[in-house]
C-alpha positions, 0 to 999 in steps of 0.5 A: 499499500502507498501512501500519497500526502496531499498536506504540507502541515506536519501535524495534518500529515502525522495524522494521515500517517497515524490513520494509514499506518499498518502492521507487518501483518497488514492490519491498522496499527491504531484504532480511530478512538486511539488516533482521535485522542493522540490528536485531540480529535473526536472519533467521527471527524477523523475519517473524513479529515484524512480524506481530505489530505491524503490517499493510498493506492496499490498497483495490483488495484487499478482501471481495467483500461487506463491501468490507473491505480484506484485512489482510496481515501477511508479505511473502509473504501480500502477494505472494499478494494477487491471489488475494484479490481480490473473495473472501469475507472470514471474517467474512462467511463466518462471519456467512452460516453463523450466519445459515443456523443460525439460519434453520435453527433457526427452521424446527426450532422452528415445526415443533414448535410446530406439532406441539405444538398438535395433539397427538392423543388416545391414545384416537382412535389408528388401529391402524397409527399404533399399530404404527408408533409402537410399531415406532419405539419398539422400534427406535430409542427410548431407555430413558426412552420419551421420544426417538426417536434418529436413523434413520441411527444405526442398521443397515438394517432396524432400523424397516421392511424397506426404507429407503423404508418406513423414511421413510414410517412416520416421516412417517406419525407425524409427519403424525399429530402422534405425532413432534416433532422435537427442537430439538436435531436436526442443522442438517445435516438441514434444507436451504434451498432458494430462494423461502423453501422447504426439505426436512428429512432425517428420517433425520438428525432426532432426536424426542421422543414426542408422548405421555407415559410413561404413555401410551406404556407403556399402549400397550405394554402393549395388545400384551400383552393378549390380548383386545386382541391378538385384535381386532387379529387380526381387524382389515382393517387389520392384514391390510394391513399384514402385506401391506405388511411382506412386500412391502417385505421383497421390495422391499428383498431386490431392491435389494439383489441387484440392487446385488450385480450393479451393475444399479439398479432403481427399484421402482415400481407395476409391481414392487409388483404383480408381487411382491403377486402372488407373495405371494399364493400364496408366502412372502417366503423363497419370493419371495426365490428368485424375485427371486435367479433373476430378477436372475441371469439379468438379469445374464447376459442383460448379459453375453453380450447388447450391451445396457445395465445398465438394459435388463437391470435393466429385465428382471428384474421380468418374469423375476420374474412368469414364474418365479412363473406356471411355479411355479403351472403346474407345481406346483413346490414352490419352495425358500425362502431364507434371510434375508439376512445384511444384511437382518435381521427389522426391529422392525415386522416382529417386532411384527406377526408375532412379537408379534401373530401369535405366530410366529418370523418367521412372516411371512418363512418362511409365505405369509401365506394360511397364517398368516390363515385365511379361516374366521377371518380372523386366527387363528394 
């Protein structure tokens, strides 16, 4: 054990030397009370006094990375020294954290600079990009039309009807260079992987708009121009968006109802196809009915049979399809559901069905074929 004295005062140095003196067997030579009596001190202040004026170290108790010996300021710390053997010291941990933070900031800067060099011409934007951008501004934008705040700071269904769809919207806007990642984005949003790879949690990111405020204002104004809106209604791209939003309304409800029954299913292409077929003839509100009944039946199936929750969840899609087929075959008047309290109308839905089509949540209440007449593809 090596003793380092941090004071030039001889009396203080003697107190420290007495405190750390050891016998040949490695035991402390003097008790704390004996040191206090010898130097006119109270026993409970001795260790704190010594800690301010000295420390000890051993060559074999050092940081596993920088190999600097650990410093022990009190006897109790020294007696626990085995727990420090080859542990990483605070200085090395802090340096590693700083290096990681610097690397993440560098990656964010590179992403930002790459997007800034490819800012699109507002006149060339496709309809999907315009509607997605307008929805993001309406749902997550600040008052100055400059920043899109982190998605995760907002409740479910703020941007779109489903969390997976939320990320699809953001990814589309990023890939089309309409959103620039903010340099002040939380570093937790970036995760570093091996082989110099990394991933970004879009829900944690803040963004700046690539377009300036004047262009954004002009974009917003387009959707209040009846002549322009009439052209939007007649675009096949808009019909596809209507279907996509309705589909994701149903997928979001399916996930919620499954979770209520403690059943879990990751909707894939089969589920999407079945629900899309339902939406060809029924409204979202009516498809909610099919989903609710199918999930209730699956939960009952699980309770009365010796099957796994996975098997029960997998039966839901087939149940939805059968419910829909029976309703069509028997010409049933399917009772529409009300909106789920936890799944309010999203910004994307309001722009498409309220602003463009001029309905009050018509995309939920009405089948799309009633909103879109075949004679005039999108008259309302």
